Biotite code that builds the C-alpha atoms (Angstrom):
import biotite.structure as struc

atoms = struc.array([
    struc.Atom([-38.115, 8.965, 6.699], chain_id="A", res_id=1, res_name="MET", atom_name="CA", element="C"),
    struc.Atom([-38.979, 8.147, 10.080], chain_id="A", res_id=2, res_name="THR", atom_name="CA", element="C"),
    struc.Atom([-40.199, 5.457, 12.001], chain_id="A", res_id=3, res_name="THR", atom_name="CA", element="C"),
    struc.Atom([-42.388, 4.070, 14.567], chain_id="A", res_id=4, res_name="ALA", atom_name="CA", element="C"),
    struc.Atom([-41.426, 3.477, 18.224], chain_id="A", res_id=5, res_name="PRO", atom_name="CA", element="C"),
    struc.Atom([-41.047, -0.095, 18.980], chain_id="A", res_id=6, res_name="ILE", atom_name="CA", element="C"),
    struc.Atom([-43.788, -1.208, 20.757], chain_id="A", res_id=7, res_name="THR", atom_name="CA", element="C"),
    struc.Atom([-44.182, -3.125, 24.468], chain_id="A", res_id=8, res_name="ARG", atom_name="CA", element="C"),
    struc.Atom([-46.200, -6.375, 21.926], chain_id="A", res_id=9, res_name="GLU", atom_name="CA", element="C"),
    struc.Atom([-42.962, -5.768, 19.016], chain_id="A", res_id=10, res_name="GLU", atom_name="CA", element="C"),
    struc.Atom([-40.640, -6.738, 22.092], chain_id="A", res_id=11, res_name="ILE", atom_name="CA", element="C"),
    struc.Atom([-42.295, -9.439, 23.634], chain_id="A", res_id=12, res_name="GLY", atom_name="CA", element="C"),
    struc.Atom([-42.503, -11.171, 19.661], chain_id="A", res_id=13, res_name="ALA", atom_name="CA", element="C"),
    struc.Atom([-38.714, -10.397, 19.039], chain_id="A", res_id=14, res_name="ARG", atom_name="CA", element="C"),
    struc.Atom([-37.845, -11.964, 22.475], chain_id="A", res_id=15, res_name="ASP", atom_name="CA", element="C"),
    struc.Atom([-39.830, -14.978, 22.110], chain_id="A", res_id=16, res_name="ARG", atom_name="CA", element="C"),
    struc.Atom([-37.977, -15.835, 19.028], chain_id="A", res_id=17, res_name="GLN", atom_name="CA", element="C"),
    struc.Atom([-34.867, -15.432, 20.593], chain_id="A", res_id=18, res_name="LEU", atom_name="CA", element="C"),
    struc.Atom([-36.544, -16.989, 23.087], chain_id="A", res_id=19, res_name="THR", atom_name="CA", element="C"),
    struc.Atom([-37.296, -20.379, 20.065], chain_id="A", res_id=20, res_name="ARG", atom_name="CA", element="C"),
    struc.Atom([-34.222, -19.381, 18.418], chain_id="A", res_id=21, res_name="THR", atom_name="CA", element="C"),
    struc.Atom([-31.837, -20.242, 20.746], chain_id="A", res_id=22, res_name="THR", atom_name="CA", element="C"),
    struc.Atom([-33.310, -23.099, 22.535], chain_id="A", res_id=23, res_name="ARG", atom_name="CA", element="C"),
    struc.Atom([-33.379, -25.151, 18.770], chain_id="A", res_id=24, res_name="ARG", atom_name="CA", element="C"),
    struc.Atom([-29.753, -23.887, 18.319], chain_id="A", res_id=25, res_name="ARG", atom_name="CA", element="C"),
    struc.Atom([-28.550, -25.152, 21.685], chain_id="A", res_id=26, res_name="ASN", atom_name="CA", element="C"),
    struc.Atom([-30.743, -28.500, 21.507], chain_id="A", res_id=27, res_name="ALA", atom_name="CA", element="C"),
    struc.Atom([-28.669, -29.401, 18.275], chain_id="A", res_id=28, res_name="PHE", atom_name="CA", element="C"),
    struc.Atom([-25.384, -28.167, 19.518], chain_id="A", res_id=29, res_name="GLU", atom_name="CA", element="C"),
    struc.Atom([-26.251, -30.380, 22.501], chain_id="A", res_id=30, res_name="TYR", atom_name="CA", element="C"),
    struc.Atom([-27.260, -33.958, 20.744], chain_id="A", res_id=31, res_name="LEU", atom_name="CA", element="C"),
    struc.Atom([-24.372, -32.582, 18.226], chain_id="A", res_id=32, res_name="ALA", atom_name="CA", element="C"),
    struc.Atom([-22.388, -32.741, 21.078], chain_id="A", res_id=33, res_name="GLY", atom_name="CA", element="C"),
    struc.Atom([-23.442, -35.553, 22.939], chain_id="A", res_id=34, res_name="GLY", atom_name="CA", element="C"),
    struc.Atom([-22.578, -37.884, 20.047], chain_id="A", res_id=35, res_name="ALA", atom_name="CA", element="C"),
    struc.Atom([-19.631, -35.803, 19.058], chain_id="A", res_id=36, res_name="ALA", atom_name="CA", element="C"),
    struc.Atom([-18.366, -36.538, 22.380], chain_id="A", res_id=37, res_name="MET", atom_name="CA", element="C"),
    struc.Atom([-19.496, -40.704, 22.208], chain_id="A", res_id=38, res_name="LEU", atom_name="CA", element="C"),
    struc.Atom([-18.026, -41.220, 19.251], chain_id="A", res_id=39, res_name="PHE", atom_name="CA", element="C"),
    struc.Atom([-14.812, -39.588, 20.135], chain_id="A", res_id=40, res_name="PHE", atom_name="CA", element="C"),
    struc.Atom([-14.473, -42.008, 23.792], chain_id="A", res_id=41, res_name="LEU", atom_name="CA", element="C"),
    struc.Atom([-15.394, -44.752, 21.281], chain_id="A", res_id=42, res_name="VAL", atom_name="CA", element="C"),
    struc.Atom([-12.432, -44.288, 19.321], chain_id="A", res_id=43, res_name="MET", atom_name="CA", element="C"),
    struc.Atom([-10.602, -43.343, 22.352], chain_id="A", res_id=44, res_name="ALA", atom_name="CA", element="C"),
    struc.Atom([-10.892, -46.770, 22.804], chain_id="A", res_id=45, res_name="VAL", atom_name="CA", element="C"),
    struc.Atom([-10.809, -48.877, 20.831], chain_id="A", res_id=46, res_name="TRP", atom_name="CA", element="C"),
    struc.Atom([-7.858, -47.157, 20.143], chain_id="A", res_id=47, res_name="THR", atom_name="CA", element="C"),
    struc.Atom([-5.814, -47.329, 22.486], chain_id="A", res_id=48, res_name="PHE", atom_name="CA", element="C"),
    struc.Atom([-7.128, -51.505, 22.931], chain_id="A", res_id=49, res_name="ALA", atom_name="CA", element="C"),
    struc.Atom([-5.899, -52.036, 19.230], chain_id="A", res_id=50, res_name="LYS", atom_name="CA", element="C"),
    struc.Atom([-2.722, -50.112, 19.747], chain_id="A", res_id=51, res_name="GLY", atom_name="CA", element="C"),
    struc.Atom([1.275, -50.825, 20.448], chain_id="A", res_id=52, res_name="GLY", atom_name="CA", element="C"),
    struc.Atom([2.747, -48.118, 18.817], chain_id="A", res_id=53, res_name="THR", atom_name="CA", element="C"),
    struc.Atom([3.447, -44.488, 20.233], chain_id="A", res_id=54, res_name="ALA", atom_name="CA", element="C"),
    struc.Atom([1.878, -42.161, 17.024], chain_id="A", res_id=55, res_name="ALA", atom_name="CA", element="C"),
    struc.Atom([-1.129, -44.677, 18.267], chain_id="A", res_id=56, res_name="GLN", atom_name="CA", element="C"),
    struc.Atom([-1.369, -43.749, 21.805], chain_id="A", res_id=57, res_name="MET", atom_name="CA", element="C"),
    struc.Atom([-0.864, -40.097, 20.537], chain_id="A", res_id=58, res_name="LEU", atom_name="CA", element="C"),
    struc.Atom([-3.876, -40.551, 17.804], chain_id="A", res_id=59, res_name="ILE", atom_name="CA", element="C"),
    struc.Atom([-5.956, -41.722, 21.113], chain_id="A", res_id=60, res_name="ALA", atom_name="CA", element="C"),
    struc.Atom([-4.915, -39.648, 23.869], chain_id="A", res_id=61, res_name="ALA", atom_name="CA", element="C"),
    struc.Atom([-6.181, -36.867, 20.868], chain_id="A", res_id=62, res_name="GLY", atom_name="CA", element="C"),
    struc.Atom([-8.732, -38.720, 20.574], chain_id="A", res_id=63, res_name="PHE", atom_name="CA", element="C"),
    struc.Atom([-10.363, -38.674, 24.037], chain_id="A", res_id=64, res_name="ALA", atom_name="CA", element="C"),
    struc.Atom([-8.867, -35.052, 24.705], chain_id="A", res_id=65, res_name="VAL", atom_name="CA", element="C"),
    struc.Atom([-10.776, -33.667, 22.044], chain_id="A", res_id=66, res_name="LEU", atom_name="CA", element="C"),
    struc.Atom([-14.222, -35.170, 23.701], chain_id="A", res_id=67, res_name="ALA", atom_name="CA", element="C"),
    struc.Atom([-13.425, -33.771, 26.415], chain_id="A", res_id=68, res_name="LEU", atom_name="CA", element="C"),
    struc.Atom([-12.939, -29.450, 24.012], chain_id="A", res_id=69, res_name="GLY", atom_name="CA", element="C"),
    struc.Atom([-16.813, -30.981, 23.340], chain_id="A", res_id=70, res_name="VAL", atom_name="CA", element="C"),
    struc.Atom([-17.936, -31.486, 26.616], chain_id="A", res_id=71, res_name="ALA", atom_name="CA", element="C"),
    struc.Atom([-15.598, -27.830, 27.205], chain_id="A", res_id=72, res_name="VAL", atom_name="CA", element="C"),
    struc.Atom([-17.515, -26.152, 24.581], chain_id="A", res_id=73, res_name="ALA", atom_name="CA", element="C"),
    struc.Atom([-20.658, -27.856, 25.929], chain_id="A", res_id=74, res_name="GLY", atom_name="CA", element="C"),
    struc.Atom([-20.223, -26.482, 28.971], chain_id="A", res_id=75, res_name="TRP", atom_name="CA", element="C"),
    struc.Atom([-19.665, -23.217, 27.951], chain_id="A", res_id=76, res_name="HIS", atom_name="CA", element="C"),
    struc.Atom([-22.779, -22.709, 26.073], chain_id="A", res_id=77, res_name="LEU", atom_name="CA", element="C"),
    struc.Atom([-25.529, -24.254, 28.824], chain_id="A", res_id=78, res_name="PHE", atom_name="CA", element="C"),
    struc.Atom([-22.912, -22.317, 32.032], chain_id="A", res_id=79, res_name="ARG", atom_name="CA", element="C"),
    struc.Atom([-24.217, -19.130, 29.181], chain_id="A", res_id=80, res_name="GLN", atom_name="CA", element="C"),
    struc.Atom([-27.068, -20.199, 28.313], chain_id="A", res_id=81, res_name="SER", atom_name="CA", element="C"),
    struc.Atom([-28.115, -20.568, 32.019], chain_id="A", res_id=82, res_name="ARG", atom_name="CA", element="C"),
    struc.Atom([-27.156, -17.531, 33.004], chain_id="A", res_id=83, res_name="ARG", atom_name="CA", element="C"),
    struc.Atom([-28.830, -14.594, 29.860], chain_id="A", res_id=84, res_name="ALA", atom_name="CA", element="C"),
    struc.Atom([-32.401, -16.985, 31.200], chain_id="A", res_id=85, res_name="ALA", atom_name="CA", element="C"),
    struc.Atom([-32.243, -15.934, 34.649], chain_id="A", res_id=86, res_name="ALA", atom_name="CA", element="C"),
    struc.Atom([-32.930, -12.484, 34.348], chain_id="A", res_id=87, res_name="GLY", atom_name="CA", element="C"),
    struc.Atom([-35.903, -13.317, 32.582], chain_id="A", res_id=88, res_name="GLY", atom_name="CA", element="C"),
    struc.Atom([-39.520, -12.102, 32.823], chain_id="A", res_id=89, res_name="GLY", atom_name="CA", element="C"),
    struc.Atom([-39.120, -8.899, 31.889], chain_id="A", res_id=90, res_name="ARG", atom_name="CA", element="C"),
    struc.Atom([-40.250, -9.119, 27.932], chain_id="A", res_id=91, res_name="THR", atom_name="CA", element="C"),
    struc.Atom([-41.557, -6.189, 27.577], chain_id="A", res_id=92, res_name="ALA", atom_name="CA", element="C"),
    struc.Atom([-38.882, -4.195, 28.323], chain_id="A", res_id=93, res_name="ASP", atom_name="CA", element="C"),
    struc.Atom([-36.856, -2.767, 25.801], chain_id="A", res_id=94, res_name="ALA", atom_name="CA", element="C"),
    struc.Atom([-33.547, -2.869, 27.126], chain_id="A", res_id=95, res_name="GLY", atom_name="CA", element="C"),
    struc.Atom([-33.427, -6.108, 28.518], chain_id="A", res_id=96, res_name="TYR", atom_name="CA", element="C"),
    struc.Atom([-34.179, -7.641, 25.541], chain_id="A", res_id=97, res_name="LEU", atom_name="CA", element="C"),
    struc.Atom([-30.868, -5.406, 24.160], chain_id="A", res_id=98, res_name="GLU", atom_name="CA", element="C"),
    struc.Atom([-29.303, -6.504, 27.136], chain_id="A", res_id=99, res_name="GLY", atom_name="CA", element="C"),
    struc.Atom([-30.242, -9.967, 25.533], chain_id="A", res_id=100, res_name="ARG", atom_name="CA", element="C"),
    struc.Atom([-28.875, -9.937, 22.351], chain_id="A", res_id=101, res_name="LEU", atom_name="CA", element="C"),
    struc.Atom([-25.685, -8.303, 23.063], chain_id="A", res_id=102, res_name="ALA", atom_name="CA", element="C"),
    struc.Atom([-24.395, -11.233, 24.891], chain_id="A", res_id=103, res_name="ARG", atom_name="CA", element="C"),
    struc.Atom([-26.119, -13.871, 22.424], chain_id="A", res_id=104, res_name="GLU", atom_name="CA", element="C"),
    struc.Atom([-23.814, -11.288, 20.008], chain_id="A", res_id=105, res_name="ARG", atom_name="CA", element="C"),
    struc.Atom([-21.166, -12.259, 22.890], chain_id="A", res_id=106, res_name="ASP", atom_name="CA", element="C"),
    struc.Atom([-21.513, -15.482, 22.813], chain_id="A", res_id=107, res_name="LEU", atom_name="CA", element="C"),
    struc.Atom([-21.575, -15.909, 18.863], chain_id="A", res_id=108, res_name="LEU", atom_name="CA", element="C"),
    struc.Atom([-18.126, -13.269, 18.480], chain_id="A", res_id=109, res_name="ARG", atom_name="CA", element="C"),
    struc.Atom([-15.911, -15.510, 20.870], chain_id="A", res_id=110, res_name="SER", atom_name="CA", element="C"),
    struc.Atom([-17.467, -18.216, 18.970], chain_id="A", res_id=111, res_name="ALA", atom_name="CA", element="C"),
    struc.Atom([-13.485, -19.457, 17.895], chain_id="A", res_id=112, res_name="TRP", atom_name="CA", element="C"),
    struc.Atom([-11.795, -19.153, 21.828], chain_id="A", res_id=113, res_name="LEU", atom_name="CA", element="C"),
    struc.Atom([-14.411, -20.978, 23.764], chain_id="A", res_id=114, res_name="TRP", atom_name="CA", element="C"),
    struc.Atom([-15.923, -23.732, 20.744], chain_id="A", res_id=115, res_name="TYR", atom_name="CA", element="C"),
    struc.Atom([-13.195, -23.482, 18.188], chain_id="A", res_id=116, res_name="ALA", atom_name="CA", element="C"),
    struc.Atom([-11.216, -23.040, 20.699], chain_id="A", res_id=117, res_name="GLY", atom_name="CA", element="C"),
    struc.Atom([-10.874, -26.213, 22.794], chain_id="A", res_id=118, res_name="PRO", atom_name="CA", element="C"),
    struc.Atom([-10.761, -28.859, 19.817], chain_id="A", res_id=119, res_name="MET", atom_name="CA", element="C"),
    struc.Atom([-7.145, -27.493, 18.659], chain_id="A", res_id=120, res_name="VAL", atom_name="CA", element="C"),
    struc.Atom([-5.620, -29.581, 21.039], chain_id="A", res_id=121, res_name="PRO", atom_name="CA", element="C"),
    struc.Atom([-7.108, -33.223, 20.400], chain_id="A", res_id=122, res_name="GLY", atom_name="CA", element="C"),
    struc.Atom([-7.150, -32.033, 16.342], chain_id="A", res_id=123, res_name="PHE", atom_name="CA", element="C"),
    struc.Atom([-3.660, -31.490, 16.537], chain_id="A", res_id=124, res_name="ALA", atom_name="CA", element="C"),
    struc.Atom([-2.781, -34.474, 18.421], chain_id="A", res_id=125, res_name="LEU", atom_name="CA", element="C"),
    struc.Atom([-4.987, -37.483, 16.242], chain_id="A", res_id=126, res_name="ILE", atom_name="CA", element="C"),
    struc.Atom([-3.280, -35.682, 13.252], chain_id="A", res_id=127, res_name="TYR", atom_name="CA", element="C"),
    struc.Atom([0.371, -35.840, 15.080], chain_id="A", res_id=128, res_name="GLY", atom_name="CA", element="C"),
    struc.Atom([0.239, -39.261, 15.516], chain_id="A", res_id=129, res_name="GLY", atom_name="CA", element="C"),
    struc.Atom([-1.333, -39.786, 12.190], chain_id="A", res_id=130, res_name="VAL", atom_name="CA", element="C"),
    struc.Atom([1.768, -38.259, 10.613], chain_id="A", res_id=131, res_name="PHE", atom_name="CA", element="C"),
    struc.Atom([4.226, -39.959, 13.478], chain_id="A", res_id=132, res_name="LEU", atom_name="CA", element="C"),
    struc.Atom([2.743, -43.109, 11.806], chain_id="A", res_id=133, res_name="SER", atom_name="CA", element="C"),
    struc.Atom([3.353, -42.459, 8.757], chain_id="A", res_id=134, res_name="GLY", atom_name="CA", element="C"),
    struc.Atom([0.857, -40.698, 7.127], chain_id="A", res_id=135, res_name="GLY", atom_name="CA", element="C"),
    struc.Atom([2.102, -37.663, 5.914], chain_id="A", res_id=136, res_name="VAL", atom_name="CA", element="C"),
    struc.Atom([-0.350, -36.659, 3.104], chain_id="A", res_id=137, res_name="ALA", atom_name="CA", element="C"),
    struc.Atom([-3.649, -37.419, 5.353], chain_id="A", res_id=138, res_name="PHE", atom_name="CA", element="C"),
    struc.Atom([-2.309, -35.485, 8.091], chain_id="A", res_id=139, res_name="ALA", atom_name="CA", element="C"),
    struc.Atom([-1.631, -33.050, 6.268], chain_id="A", res_id=140, res_name="THR", atom_name="CA", element="C"),
    struc.Atom([-5.075, -32.917, 4.002], chain_id="A", res_id=141, res_name="ILE", atom_name="CA", element="C"),
    struc.Atom([-7.386, -33.533, 7.148], chain_id="A", res_id=142, res_name="ALA", atom_name="CA", element="C"),
    struc.Atom([-5.192, -30.863, 9.341], chain_id="A", res_id=143, res_name="GLY", atom_name="CA", element="C"),
    struc.Atom([-6.155, -28.265, 6.984], chain_id="A", res_id=144, res_name="GLY", atom_name="CA", element="C"),
    struc.Atom([-9.685, -29.125, 6.158], chain_id="A", res_id=145, res_name="LEU", atom_name="CA", element="C"),
    struc.Atom([-10.252, -28.867, 10.007], chain_id="A", res_id=146, res_name="THR", atom_name="CA", element="C"),
    struc.Atom([-8.659, -25.917, 9.935], chain_id="A", res_id=147, res_name="LEU", atom_name="CA", element="C"),
    struc.Atom([-10.720, -24.787, 7.230], chain_id="A", res_id=148, res_name="ALA", atom_name="CA", element="C"),
    struc.Atom([-14.080, -26.425, 9.206], chain_id="A", res_id=149, res_name="PHE", atom_name="CA", element="C"),
    struc.Atom([-12.814, -24.091, 12.158], chain_id="A", res_id=150, res_name="LEU", atom_name="CA", element="C"),
    struc.Atom([-12.405, -21.546, 10.990], chain_id="A", res_id=151, res_name="ILE", atom_name="CA", element="C"),
    struc.Atom([-16.280, -21.838, 9.096], chain_id="A", res_id=152, res_name="LEU", atom_name="CA", element="C"),
    struc.Atom([-17.741, -21.392, 12.332], chain_id="A", res_id=153, res_name="VAL", atom_name="CA", element="C"),
    struc.Atom([-15.702, -18.600, 13.396], chain_id="A", res_id=154, res_name="ALA", atom_name="CA", element="C"),
    struc.Atom([-16.208, -16.888, 10.208], chain_id="A", res_id=155, res_name="VAL", atom_name="CA", element="C"),
    struc.Atom([-20.218, -18.169, 10.304], chain_id="A", res_id=156, res_name="ILE", atom_name="CA", element="C"),
    struc.Atom([-20.645, -16.578, 13.773], chain_id="A", res_id=157, res_name="ASN", atom_name="CA", element="C"),
    struc.Atom([-18.712, -13.020, 13.480], chain_id="A", res_id=158, res_name="ARG", atom_name="CA", element="C"),
    struc.Atom([-21.699, -13.128, 10.477], chain_id="A", res_id=159, res_name="ARG", atom_name="CA", element="C"),
    struc.Atom([-23.763, -14.151, 13.376], chain_id="A", res_id=160, res_name="ALA", atom_name="CA", element="C"),
    struc.Atom([-22.913, -11.735, 15.720], chain_id="A", res_id=161, res_name="ALA", atom_name="CA", element="C"),
    struc.Atom([-23.242, -8.794, 12.911], chain_id="A", res_id=162, res_name="ALA", atom_name="CA", element="C"),
    struc.Atom([-26.503, -9.689, 12.229], chain_id="A", res_id=163, res_name="CYS", atom_name="CA", element="C"),
    struc.Atom([-27.813, -8.944, 15.495], chain_id="A", res_id=164, res_name="ILE", atom_name="CA", element="C"),
    struc.Atom([-25.276, -5.621, 16.367], chain_id="A", res_id=165, res_name="ASP", atom_name="CA", element="C"),
    struc.Atom([-28.093, -4.381, 13.687], chain_id="A", res_id=166, res_name="ARG", atom_name="CA", element="C"),
    struc.Atom([-30.696, -6.188, 15.748], chain_id="A", res_id=167, res_name="GLU", atom_name="CA", element="C"),
    struc.Atom([-29.454, -3.865, 18.865], chain_id="A", res_id=168, res_name="ILE", atom_name="CA", element="C"),
    struc.Atom([-29.516, -0.544, 16.582], chain_id="A", res_id=169, res_name="ALA", atom_name="CA", element="C"),
    struc.Atom([-32.957, -0.433, 15.043], chain_id="A", res_id=170, res_name="ASP", atom_name="CA", element="C"),
    struc.Atom([-33.583, -1.065, 18.346], chain_id="A", res_id=171, res_name="LEU", atom_name="CA", element="C"),
    struc.Atom([-32.102, 0.934, 19.879], chain_id="A", res_id=172, res_name="ARG", atom_name="CA", element="C"),
    struc.Atom([-32.722, 3.710, 17.320], chain_id="A", res_id=173, res_name="HIS", atom_name="CA", element="C"),
    struc.Atom([-36.701, 2.794, 18.023], chain_id="A", res_id=174, res_name="ARG", atom_name="CA", element="C"),
    struc.Atom([-36.713, 2.708, 21.525], chain_id="A", res_id=175, res_name="ARG", atom_name="CA", element="C"),
    struc.Atom([-38.939, 5.264, 22.899], chain_id="A", res_id=176, res_name="THR", atom_name="CA", element="C"),
])
């Protein structure tokens, strides 16, 4: 079976679709991350204000560290997105599109490190404080569910990266 070579128009269409997808994803991440950061900061201040025990201070510190983790993840996404956009303007070039796809794939593959990773210390402090204050069952169950959620995020991002790998392979196969 012969595959038709990829046209400049198709490359341009794929590039525009990639731009739409990444902009939509980034907008959602920034909005959700900003709301989460605000919530975690409010919880940190509220818990510090009402807290008197060491466990409550640990929980409050956890909320503050969690807000910082969300900020780190958002900043990393912003930096990587700006870097990807910096080489723009060559949408009719298959090499350029392949490079963009590879950067997106690498970003998704490493989400466990830059996205989930910065939040782990905050969650550990919060659940550690809850555990120390006597909420052993809650800390264990909530900590397990949080860990499962973070693993799910990593798996979903790895699968998305595999889809991009297939798109890169198709692009390479169809290049003339």
